[in-house]
TORBADO-748371 format. One record per residue (C-alpha): residue number from 1; residue in one letter; x, y, z. Coordinates in steps of 0.001 Angstrom, whole numbers, plus 500000, padded with zeros to 6 digits. Layout:
BEGIN
resi, resn, x, y, z
NUM, A, X, Y, Z
...
! end
This chain:
BEGIN
resi, resn, x, y, z
1, M, 115285, 400799, 633507
2, T, 116385, 403655, 630890
3, E, 118751, 401319, 629550
4, A, 116500, 398346, 629280
5, K, 114131, 400286, 627116
6, E, 116950, 401603, 625080
7, D, 117743, 398037, 624474
8, F, 114588, 396868, 623600
9, Q, 114389, 399787, 620972
10, T, 117457, 398942, 619544
11, G, 116387, 395218, 619161
12, K, 113483, 396205, 617385
13, L, 114966, 398445, 614981
14, V, 117632, 395801, 614211
15, R, 114567, 393082, 613512
16, L, 112640, 395772, 611796
17, V, 115861, 396422, 609277
18, A, 116520, 392566, 609108
19, G, 112660, 391957, 608068
20, I, 112604, 395030, 605373
21, A, 116166, 393492, 603954
22, V, 114615, 389729, 603833
23, I, 111371, 390773, 602041
24, A, 112915, 393009, 599685
25, L, 115176, 389819, 598803
26, L, 111940, 387809, 598293
27, I, 110428, 390197, 596404
28, Q, 113242, 390381, 593960
29, F, 113422, 386328, 594057
30, V, 109680, 386556, 592737
31, L, 109843, 388924, 590306
32, D, 113027, 387081, 588733
33, D, 110607, 383974, 588407
34, G, 112781, 382015, 591329
35, P, 110192, 380217, 592848
36, A, 109877, 378032, 589658
37, E, 113600, 377062, 589418
38, L, 113548, 376566, 593716
39, L, 110800, 374011, 593460
40, R, 113022, 372173, 590700
41, Q, 115783, 372217, 592802
42, L, 114164, 370928, 595890
43, A, 111797, 368354, 594103
44, G, 115229, 366946, 593002
45, V, 116622, 366157, 596432
46, S, 116496, 362205, 596731
47, A, 115584, 360783, 600066
48, T, 119059, 359740, 600505
49, G, 120137, 363040, 600653
50, W, 117613, 363838, 602886
51, L, 118215, 361274, 605612
52, V, 122067, 361992, 605351
53, L, 121239, 365851, 606263
54, L, 118876, 364658, 609155
55, V, 121849, 362709, 610633
56, L, 124597, 365285, 610304
57, S, 121849, 367649, 611942
58, L, 121349, 365157, 614799
59, L, 125140, 365258, 615029
60, V, 125247, 369038, 615117
61, L, 123307, 369049, 618122
62, A, 125378, 365945, 619702
63, A, 128721, 368177, 619333
64, L, 126591, 371466, 620496
65, S, 125980, 369552, 623673
66, S, 129317, 368465, 624043
67, V, 130522, 372201, 623604
68, F, 127843, 373458, 626375
69, Q, 128916, 370319, 628783
70, A, 132748, 372044, 628761
71, M, 131349, 375671, 629073
72, I, 128885, 375052, 631984
73, S, 131721, 373096, 633700
74, V, 133578, 376425, 634100
75, V, 131178, 377458, 636675
76, G, 131264, 374076, 638446
77, V, 128327, 372271, 636972
78, R, 129142, 368908, 636097
79, L, 126537, 367867, 633572
80, P, 126758, 364068, 632338
81, F, 126401, 364252, 628468
82, M, 122701, 363265, 628188
83, A, 121978, 366275, 630245
84, A, 123833, 368271, 628339
85, F, 122227, 366908, 625101
86, D, 118708, 367761, 626541
87, Y, 119617, 371175, 627673
88, S, 121527, 372013, 624500
89, A, 118441, 370791, 622417
90, M, 115981, 372682, 624399
91, N, 117836, 376069, 624163
92, T, 118197, 375600, 620356
93, F, 114402, 374462, 620566
94, F, 113241, 377914, 621970
95, N, 115729, 379825, 619872
96, T, 113960, 378765, 616855
97, V, 110587, 379675, 618387
98, L, 111267, 382902, 620510
99, P, 113479, 385984, 618996
100, M, 116726, 387271, 620299
101, K, 117755, 384012, 621274
102, G, 115147, 383205, 623942
103, G, 116092, 380049, 624448
104, I, 119432, 381217, 626291
105, V, 116993, 382581, 628694
106, V, 114705, 379504, 629252
107, R, 118249, 377548, 629700
108, G, 119316, 379882, 632248
109, L, 116362, 379895, 634021
110, Y, 116073, 376097, 634370
111, L, 119779, 376038, 635085
112, K, 119121, 378311, 638529
113, Q, 116178, 376261, 639408
114, R, 118151, 372957, 639094
115, F, 121614, 373896, 639961
116, G, 121491, 377243, 641845
117, V, 123700, 378698, 638394
118, T, 123518, 382704, 638823
119, W, 122628, 384700, 636030
120, G, 125927, 386381, 635994
121, S, 128179, 383067, 635928
122, Y, 125679, 381925, 633223
123, L, 125961, 385005, 631258
124, F, 129939, 385109, 631726
125, V, 130205, 381728, 630324
126, L, 128270, 382744, 627605
127, A, 130197, 385756, 626809
128, T, 133383, 384055, 627204
129, S, 132813, 380977, 625208
130, Q, 131291, 383419, 622585
131, L, 134921, 385202, 622042
132, F, 136464, 381790, 621943
133, Q, 134212, 380557, 619379
134, L, 134746, 384053, 617175
135, G, 138105, 383754, 617384
136, L, 138329, 380437, 616182
137, L, 135893, 381056, 613065
138, A, 137834, 384285, 612266
139, T, 141196, 382309, 612357
140, I, 139968, 379516, 609990
141, A, 138240, 382124, 607643
142, I, 141386, 384266, 607189
143, V, 143654, 381162, 607107
144, V, 141862, 379555, 604563
145, F, 140988, 382290, 602385
146, L, 144726, 383395, 601973
147, A, 145492, 379890, 601239
148, G, 142943, 379101, 598545
149, R, 142745, 382801, 597213
150, V, 139056, 382611, 596781
151, P, 137911, 384781, 593798
152, L, 135517, 387387, 594953
153, H, 132674, 388989, 593185
154, I, 132003, 392267, 594917
155, P, 129459, 394767, 592980
156, D, 130566, 398047, 592252
157, L, 129944, 400183, 595774
158, P, 129992, 403774, 596754
159, V, 133443, 403495, 598435
160, D, 133052, 407115, 599545
161, T, 129775, 406737, 601042
162, I, 130654, 403649, 602899
163, A, 133847, 404482, 604025
164, I, 131731, 407878, 605545
165, A, 129288, 405366, 607164
166, L, 132227, 403450, 608794
167, L, 133661, 406707, 609932
168, V, 130348, 407795, 611544
169, V, 129801, 404572, 613173
170, L, 133393, 404535, 614469
171, A, 132690, 407752, 616010
172, V, 129731, 406966, 617674
173, V, 131162, 403645, 619226
174, A, 133941, 405791, 620555
175, L, 131765, 408158, 622060
176, A, 129721, 405648, 623654
177, T, 132490, 403927, 625225
178, W, 134284, 406986, 626397
179, L, 130641, 408223, 627952
180, R, 130483, 404638, 630001
181, R, 134091, 404049, 630068
182, E, 134131, 403162, 633835
183, L, 131376, 400306, 632945
184, V, 133788, 399350, 629858
185, V, 136824, 398924, 632085
186, E, 135157, 396949, 634658
187, Y, 133347, 394627, 631696
188, T, 137024, 394175, 630371
189, H, 138521, 393209, 633919
190, K, 135557, 390470, 634604
191, V, 136130, 389243, 630973
192, A, 139855, 389066, 631732
193, R, 139274, 386879, 635237
194, G, 136883, 384618, 633099
195, L, 139532, 383843, 630531
196, G, 141790, 383291, 632978
197, L, 139036, 380777, 634521
198, W, 139270, 379223, 631057
199, I, 143277, 378807, 630448
200, E, 143674, 377682, 634116
201, D, 141923, 374192, 633216
202, L, 144154, 373794, 629924
203, P, 142355, 369735, 629275
204, R, 138837, 371431, 629573
205, L, 139752, 374618, 627221
206, L, 141126, 371787, 624668
207, R, 137802, 369926, 625307
208, F, 136121, 372941, 624315
209, V, 137973, 373656, 621507
210, A, 138056, 370190, 619793
211, A, 133772, 370338, 620718
212, T, 133586, 373714, 618893
213, L, 135543, 372615, 615928
214, A, 133290, 369505, 615643
215, F, 130445, 371471, 615938
216, H, 130992, 374029, 613328
217, G, 132848, 371237, 611323
218, L, 129576, 369301, 610804
219, S, 127463, 372515, 610163
220, A, 129660, 373348, 607544
221, L, 129413, 369923, 606149
222, R, 125554, 369835, 605965
223, L, 125459, 373374, 604147
224, W, 128113, 371765, 601886
225, L, 125847, 368926, 601036
226, A, 122837, 371130, 600851
227, F, 124418, 372761, 598051
228, G, 125477, 369903, 596628
229, L, 122100, 368058, 596410
230, V, 120822, 371172, 594751
231, G, 123212, 370885, 591925
232, H, 126439, 373001, 593007
233, T, 129656, 371751, 594660
234, L, 131438, 374051, 596830
235, S, 135388, 373541, 596979
236, L, 136805, 373221, 600487
237, T, 137907, 376951, 600537
238, E, 134446, 378275, 599352
239, I, 132514, 376384, 602275
240, C, 135037, 377169, 604872
241, V, 134890, 381088, 604013
242, L, 130970, 381391, 603305
243, Y, 130170, 378973, 606635
244, A, 132718, 380935, 608835
245, A, 131672, 384323, 607955
246, L, 127900, 383109, 608206
247, A, 128172, 381890, 611634
248, A, 130354, 384980, 612935
249, G, 127758, 387204, 611356
250, L, 125110, 385282, 613050
251, S, 126357, 385144, 616380
252, W, 123517, 386744, 617974
253, A, 119963, 386234, 616205
254, V, 117427, 388966, 615342
255, T, 114785, 386710, 614436
256, P, 113333, 383269, 615671
257, G, 116328, 381023, 614902
258, N, 117632, 383904, 612483
259, L, 114789, 382965, 609932
260, G, 114952, 384432, 607006
261, V, 118225, 386441, 608080
262, K, 120400, 383414, 607691
263, E, 118807, 382290, 604263
264, A, 119484, 386148, 603057
265, A, 123307, 386042, 604559
266, I, 123941, 382913, 602683
267, V, 122580, 384000, 599260
268, L, 124390, 387420, 599610
269, L, 127669, 385486, 600699
270, A, 127157, 383109, 597758
271, L, 126600, 385782, 595257
272, I, 130220, 387007, 596632
273, L, 131675, 384000, 595504
274, G, 129985, 383965, 592298
275, I, 127116, 381588, 592994
276, D, 123718, 382218, 591683
277, K, 120947, 383376, 594217
278, E, 118234, 380583, 593160
279, T, 120779, 377931, 593870
280, A, 121979, 379862, 596879
281, L, 118015, 380029, 598468
282, A, 117642, 376573, 597377
283, A, 120533, 375305, 599568
284, S, 119908, 377521, 602453
285, I, 116190, 375876, 602548
286, V, 117435, 372343, 602334
287, D, 119658, 373276, 605131
288, R, 116910, 375302, 607103
289, I, 114465, 372039, 606391
290, A, 116931, 369472, 607790
291, S, 118017, 371658, 610975
292, L, 114579, 372326, 611791
293, T, 113068, 368724, 611497
294, I, 115837, 367662, 613891
295, T, 115205, 371153, 616251
296, L, 111356, 370841, 616360
297, G, 111375, 367189, 617136
298, V, 114508, 366097, 619435
299, G, 114370, 369531, 620885
300, G, 110579, 369512, 621623
301, V, 111256, 366082, 623699
302, S, 114252, 367737, 625327
303, A, 112325, 370486, 626495
304, Y, 109829, 368454, 628085
305, R, 112236, 365979, 629465
306, V, 113840, 368957, 631374
307, S, 110916, 370822, 632270
308, S, 109403, 367576, 633910
309, D, 113085, 366618, 635783
310, T, 113030, 370167, 637222
311, A, 109588, 370053, 638351
312, A, 110195, 366155, 639740
313, R, 112674, 367992, 642080
! end
């Protein structure tokens, strides 16, 4: 009970900090006369551009369904593609309206009712698949960055203060790990055994990797097109580095659908790449509108279908 309360308080703190950061960014944007430029750029997006973004958003959801289909098969649940699509769309829908990726909880409840998937098994596939995805994103970002030599625009920062802060964080993490070393060891063993389940079926692992690459590739393509529609064309290196850093950093949501946080992150990463914040914010909003349209429309229907199918059984 105490640990659950601590986790809840930590989550509240993270959301509060993220919210303050987003509000500060928006205030700065307003003070710089950003809204007029933003509206001008949004008004310039063509109907064809919006249509292509919506199609890409639907393809992103289809690729995510293939990822989930491979994930859940690790614990013995063989879902046809349309069923995996409904569960993925429902998950994305509730992630968008509930904080801290609440869609994961909703989908887990339905999987338990419909297929008897235990919470332990469900969380296992989520945790291990997340490790694989983060590894893929990190590898792509590092390889592309080194190959492309992207010029970065890092603002002057108090290096000494940052170094001390990092050391303090590492010290706290080390202390917490030592105090809970038995739990850490047990968790490490479970993850190792879990990874073994993935590796023992190589074709399934390859399908998962291919589907994951398709999902992230299509998502990156949508973001690249969003930038292009507001007047800035990103290079292949820039979009790969920007998207990989964005996806890895937002793996765990702190607001519903990372609303506001994702946009702020895109602006920050774009500034580091030398792109002005007005263009970055306009692109992030265009990307958000396209994804929300499909998520709320298709995801809402899928949530209804999953609920009705589960109740009928």
